[in-house]
C-alpha positions in Angstrom: 0.0 0.0 0.1 1.3 3.5 -0.9 1.4 6.1 2.0 -0.4 9.3 1.2 1.5 12.6 1.2 -0.5 13.9 4.2 0.6 10.6 6.1 4.2 11.3 5.1 4.0 15.0 6.5 2.5 13.5 9.7 5.2 10.9 10.2 8.0 13.4 9.3 6.6 16.1 11.8 6.4 13.5 14.6 10.2 13.0 14.0 10.9 16.8 13.8 11.1 17.3 10.0 9.0 19.3 7.7 7.9 18.5 4.1 7.9 21.3 1.6 6.5 21.0 -2.0 7.7 23.2 -4.9 5.7 26.6 -4.7 3.0 27.1 -7.4 4.9 29.9 -9.0 8.4 28.6 -8.6 10.5 28.5 -11.8 11.6 24.9 -11.5 7.9 23.8 -11.5 7.4 24.7 -15.2 10.7 22.9 -16.1 10.6 19.8 -13.8 7.2 19.5 -12.2 6.5 19.3 -8.6 9.2 18.2 -6.3 10.0 18.1 -2.5 12.4 19.1 0.1 12.7 17.7 3.8 14.0 20.1 6.3 14.7 19.5 9.9 13.9 21.9 12.8 17.1 24.0 12.2 16.0 24.6 8.6 18.8 22.4 7.2 17.9 20.4 3.9 18.0 16.8 4.6 16.7 15.6 1.3 15.9 17.2 -2.0 18.6 20.0 -2.9 21.3 18.1 -4.5 21.2 19.5 -8.1 18.3 22.1 -7.8 15.7 23.2 -5.2 13.0 20.7 -4.8 14.6 17.9 -6.5 13.3 14.9 -4.4 10.4 12.8 -5.7 7.5 11.7 -3.5 8.8 8.0 -3.6 12.2 9.3 -2.2 10.6 11.1 0.4 8.5 7.8 1.3 11.8 6.0 1.5 13.3 8.6 3.8 10.1 8.6 6.1 10.2 4.8 6.2 13.8 4.8 7.8 12.6 7.0 10.6 
């Protein structure tokens, strides 16, 4: 069974992380589609900013949340 985005958000929040999605008017959304960033409580990016902002997919975020 696939975990929904809201369930992933809740799981990350319990562990002290925050899931952010590409803003609707962000320039990368037109080129690459929606993406995600996972940050911790000190606003340090833990997943999703290696090549460009918001480059993690929902599947990558699912895997990250499953390891918590």
